[in-house]
C-alpha positions in Angstrom: -1.1 -12.8 17.1 -0.2 -10.6 14.9 -1.0 -6.7 15.4 -0.6 -4.5 12.4 -0.2 -0.9 12.6 0.3 1.8 10.6 3.2 4.3 9.9 2.0 7.6 11.2 5.0 9.6 12.8 8.7 10.3 12.6 9.4 7.8 14.9 8.0 4.9 13.4 9.1 5.7 10.3 12.5 5.2 11.6 11.4 2.1 13.2 10.1 0.8 9.8 13.5 1.8 7.9 15.6 0.3 10.4 13.8 -3.0 10.2 15.7 -4.6 7.8 18.5 -4.2 10.0 17.2 -6.2 12.5 15.9 -9.0 10.1 19.2 -9.6 8.4 21.7 -9.4 11.2 24.7 -11.9 10.8 23.5 -12.2 7.3 26.7 -11.9 5.1 25.2 -11.1 1.9 22.9 -8.3 2.9 23.8 -4.7 2.6 22.0 -1.7 4.9 20.7 1.0 2.6 21.6 4.6 4.0 19.1 5.3 6.9 19.3 8.9 6.0 18.2 8.3 2.4 15.7 5.5 3.2 13.8 8.3 5.1 14.1 10.7 2.5 12.7 8.9 0.2 9.6 7.5 2.0 8.8 11.3 3.4 6.4 13.2 1.6 7.6 16.5 2.6 10.9 15.6 1.0 10.2 13.2 -1.9 9.2 15.1 -4.7 7.5 11.8 -6.4 4.7 12.6 -4.0 3.4 15.1 -6.4 1.9 12.2 -8.5 2.6 9.2 -5.7 0.6 8.4 -2.6 1.8 5.9 0.0 0.9 4.1 3.3 3.0 2.2 5.0 2.8 -1.0 7.9 4.5 -2.8 10.4 3.4 -6.1 11.7 4.2 -6.5 15.2 3.8 -10.0 17.6 4.4 -9.4 21.2 5.1 -5.8 20.6 7.9 -6.4 18.4 8.1 -5.5 14.8 8.4 -8.8 12.5 7.6 -7.4 9.1 6.8 -4.4 7.1 5.7 -3.1 3.5 4.7 0.0 1.5 1.8 0.4 -0.6 2.3 2.9 -3.4 0.2 4.5 -5.5 1.7 6.0 -8.7 -0.7 8.2 -10.6 1.4 9.2 -13.2 2.3 5.2 -14.3 -1.5 4.4 -13.9 -2.4 7.5 -16.6 0.9 6.5 -18.7 0.4 2.8 -18.7 -3.3 2.4 -18.8 -3.2 0.4 -15.5 -5.4 0.8 -12.1 -2.4 -0.6 -10.1 -1.1 -0.2 -6.5 2.6 -1.4 -5.9 4.1 -2.5 -2.5 7.7 -2.3 -2.3 9.9 -2.0 1.1 8.9 -5.5 2.1 10.3 -7.5 4.7 9.0 -9.8 7.2 10.3 -13.1 9.1 9.0 -16.6 8.1 5.6 -16.9 9.0 2.7 -17.1 6.6 0.8 -15.5 9.0 2.8 -12.4 9.1 3.2 -11.9 5.6 -0.6 -12.6 4.7 -1.4 -9.6 7.1 1.3 -7.3 5.6 0.0 -7.6 2.1 -3.8 -8.3 3.1 -3.3 -4.4 4.3 -1.8 -3.0 0.7 -4.6 -5.1 -1.2 -7.8 -3.7 0.7 -6.4 -0.4 0.5 -5.7 -0.8 -3.0 -9.3 -1.9 -3.4 -10.8 1.0 -1.7 -9.2 3.4 -4.1 -10.6 1.4 -7.1 -7.9 -0.4 -8.4 -7.6 -4.0 -9.9 -3.9 -5.0 -9.5 -0.6 -5.0 -6.8 2.7 -5.5 -8.5 6.2 -5.1 -6.8 8.4 -4.7 -5.2 8.8 -1.6 -6.9 9.4 1.8 -5.7 8.2 5.8 -6.0 10.0 5.7 -9.5 12.4 3.9 -12.1 15.9 5.2 -9.9 14.3 3.5 -6.7 15.2 0.0 -6.0 13.4 -2.9 -8.0 12.1 -6.5 -7.7 12.5 -9.5 -5.4 15.9 -11.4 -5.5 14.5 -15.2 -7.1 18.6 -16.0 -7.8 21.3 -15.4 -6.1 20.8 -15.5 -2.8 24.8 -16.1 -1.7 25.8 -13.5 -3.4 26.8 -10.5 -2.0 24.5 -7.6 -2.2 24.8 -3.6 -4.2 24.1 -0.1 -3.1 20.8 0.2 -5.6 19.8 -3.5 -5.4 17.5 -5.2 -2.5 18.5 -8.6 -0.8 15.8 -11.0 0.8 15.7 -14.5 2.2 14.6 -17.3 -0.5 11.7 -17.9 1.4 10.0 -14.4 0.0 9.2 -15.8 -3.0 7.4 -18.9 -1.7 5.1 -16.7 0.0 4.1 -14.4 -2.7 3.1 -17.2 -5.2 1.4 -18.9 -1.8 -1.0 -15.2 -1.6 -1.4 -15.9 -5.4 1.2 -13.6 -7.1 3.0 -14.2 -10.5 5.8 -13.2 -11.9 5.2 -10.1 -14.1 8.8 -9.4 -15.7 12.5 -10.7 -14.6 15.2 -8.4 -14.1 19.0 -10.0 -14.6 22.6 -8.9 -13.1 25.7 -10.2 -14.7 29.2 -10.0 -13.1 31.8 -9.3 -15.6 35.2 -9.5 -15.3 37.9 -7.5 -15.8 39.7 -8.9 -18.7 43.0 -6.2 -17.9 43.9 -5.3 -21.9 40.9 -4.9 -23.4 39.9 -7.5 -25.6 41.0 -6.0 -29.3 37.4 -6.1 -30.4 36.3 -4.4 -27.9 38.8 -1.5 -28.6 38.4 -1.5 -32.3 34.2 -1.2 -32.1 34.9 1.6 -29.1 37.1 3.6 -32.0 35.0 3.0 -34.9 31.9 3.9 -33.3 33.2 6.8 -32.2 34.8 7.9 -35.4 31.6 7.2 -37.4 29.2 8.9 -35.4 31.5 12.0 -35.2 31.3 11.5 -31.3 33.9 12.4 -28.6 34.1 11.2 -24.9 34.2 14.6 -22.4 37.2 15.0 -20.4 36.5 15.8 -16.8 39.0 17.1 -13.9 36.6 17.1 -11.2 32.9 16.9 -11.1 32.4 20.4 -11.5 33.1 19.5 -15.0 30.1 17.2 -14.5 27.5 19.6 -13.7 26.7 21.3 -17.3 25.6 18.0 -17.9 23.7 17.1 -15.7 20.1 17.9 -17.1 21.2 16.2 -20.3 22.2 13.0 -18.3 18.6 13.2 -17.4 16.9 14.1 -20.3 18.5 10.8 -21.7 17.5 8.7 -19.0 13.8 9.8 -19.5 14.3 9.0 -23.2 16.2 5.7 -22.9 13.8 4.0 -20.4 10.6 5.7 -20.9 9.3 2.5 -22.6 10.8 0.1 -19.9 8.7 -2.2 -17.5 6.7 0.3 -14.8 8.8 3.4 -16.2 7.3 7.2 -15.8 8.9 10.5 -16.9 11.3 12.4 -13.9 10.0 15.7 -13.0 12.4 18.6 -13.0 12.5 18.4 -9.1 13.0 14.4 -8.9 16.0 14.9 -11.4 17.4 17.7 -8.4 16.6 15.7 -6.0 18.3 12.5 -7.6 21.6 14.9 -8.2 21.3 16.0 -4.7 21.5 12.4 -3.7 23.5 10.4 -5.3 26.5 13.4 -6.8 28.2 13.3 -3.4 29.1 9.4 -4.0 30.0 9.8 -7.6 34.2 9.8 -9.2 34.1 12.0 -11.9 36.1 9.2 -13.3 33.5 7.0 -13.2 31.1 8.9 -14.8 31.6 8.8 -18.7 29.8 11.0 -20.8 30.0 10.9 -24.7 28.9 13.9 -26.3 28.2 15.0 -30.3 29.1 18.0 -32.4 26.6 20.2 -30.7 28.0 18.9 -27.2 24.4 17.2 -25.9 24.6 14.1 -24.2 24.5 11.0 -26.8 25.1 8.6 -23.9 26.4 8.1 -20.9 27.6 5.4 -18.1 27.7 5.9 -14.2 29.7 3.5 -11.9 31.3 3.5 -8.4 33.6 1.4 -6.6 31.6 -0.9 -4.1 30.5 0.5 -0.8 29.1 -2.7 0.0 31.3 -3.5 2.8 31.7 -0.3 4.5 28.2 -0.1 4.6 28.0 -3.7 6.2 30.1 -2.4 8.9 28.5 1.5 9.6 24.9 -0.2 9.0 23.7 2.3 7.1 24.7 5.4 8.9 27.3 7.5 7.5 27.5 9.9 11.2 29.4 10.1 13.4 32.3 8.2 11.6 30.2 5.9 9.7 31.8 7.6 6.6 35.2 6.5 6.7 34.1 2.6 6.8 32.0 3.3 3.4 35.0 5.7 1.9 37.5 2.8 3.0 35.6 0.6 1.6 35.3 2.1 -2.3 39.4 2.8 -2.2 40.1 -1.1 -1.2 37.3 -2.6 -3.1 38.0 -5.1 -6.0 34.4 -4.3 -7.0 32.5 -1.8 -9.2 28.9 -1.1 -9.1 27.4 -0.2 -12.6 24.9 2.0 -11.9 23.2 3.6 -15.0 24.1 3.1 -18.7 22.1 4.9 -21.1 22.2 6.1 -24.9 20.2 7.9 -26.9 17.7 5.9 -29.5 19.3 7.2 -32.5 22.9 5.8 -31.8 21.6 2.8 -30.2 23.0 -0.3 -31.1 26.3 1.5 -32.9 28.7 0.6 -30.4 28.7 3.0 -27.7 28.0 0.8 -24.8 31.2 -0.7 -26.0 32.6 2.9 -25.3 31.6 3.1 -22.3 32.5 0.0 -21.1 36.3 0.7 -22.7 36.4 4.1 -21.0 35.0 3.0 -17.3 37.3 -0.2 -17.3 40.4 1.8 -18.6 40.3 3.6 -15.4 39.0 0.6 -13.3 42.2 -1.4 -14.1 44.3 1.3 -12.9 42.4 1.2 -10.0 43.0 -2.7 -9.0 39.2 -3.2 -10.2 38.8 -7.0 -11.3 35.0 -7.6 -11.5 32.0 -5.1 -11.8 28.1 -6.0 -11.5 25.6 -4.7 -13.8 22.3 -3.4 -12.4 19.0 -5.2 -12.5 18.6 -5.5 -16.5 15.5 -6.0 -18.1 15.6 -10.2 -19.5 13.8 -8.8 -22.3 15.7 -5.9 -22.6 18.9 -7.6 -25.2 19.9 -4.4 -26.4 21.4 -3.3 -23.1 22.8 -6.8 -22.3 24.6 -7.6 -25.8 26.9 -4.5 -24.7 28.7 -6.8 -22.4 29.0 -9.8 -24.9 32.4 -9.2 -25.7 33.4 -9.6 -21.8 34.0 -12.8 -19.8 30.5 -12.6 -17.7 28.3 -14.9 -15.3 25.1 -14.0 -14.7 24.9 -14.3 -11.0 21.5 -13.0 -9.9 18.0 -12.7 -10.9 15.0 -9.7 -9.6 11.3 -10.3 -10.5 8.4 -8.0 -10.3 4.9 -10.3 -8.9 1.6 -9.7 -9.8 -1.5 -10.4 -8.6 -5.0 -9.6 -9.8 -7.6 -8.3 -6.8 
């Protein structure tokens, strides 16, 4: 017998967040997420996305033990921007039991109908900087901090429940060539000269601070037409700056400026913390941060977090510049591979930025949709 309970208290939410750890225990590819960050994202008093969103969370219990979870989210800003009547689902995990998945998705669908909505899609978060998509290819690849892992049976359950593909994201594993390909080096050099641009030189993270607002303004401008994106508010920009700034190494944040010192393009990467997160199970304290820092010092993989180019500078080689500058640092640190974040399969502009490098598409994620 499956019992569905709604998350109401802080302790319920902690149980909701840590359920994934139980379901994926012993899985070599799953990477735990930071428990504190997950709690903050899901709390209405912490996450500024609740200024334009509402959410409810449910857990499925069997004999009192949790066997599944799901979040239902309504982004009113998304519906207004895209002229849709949709709810989102996210933070979804469940055991391989059709009764469990049916109960979880049934709760979200019933809630969405009660709010006058017509479709449910996901997995999605509150905004584009949250994790998106359900893994449909690449189940035997190590996960990243910025993505979600799931078992192969997940998409099977969704299709059985009437969900179908809405859009896919692709991810690629890039091989560091050590010495930059001559073509990439030439493209990078010429791109800067022609546009009168220059790469920001930094000695510490403090040197990045004057450009943070410009970076997020660029994210809003460059991403606004991508799937399900809504513009980040000033409060969200402050929130994500605080959440991610501590993790960033200034050497892996590349900012390209124009003659007026405005941000023309940027790329942010970080050495993979995946193995460290597995060891500390997503808990930085009291000693988990040691595992994470050690992992970031010894890994041979780089996670490519974000890349954005101002529209008037797109298709002019600035992506090659960002990659070139990043690989120069990575090569000195013994990095052999780079992993891209999810890229829309229809976003040819961003995918062609990596065509000069040896690469392998190693994961595919899907956003599903269902009319209710």
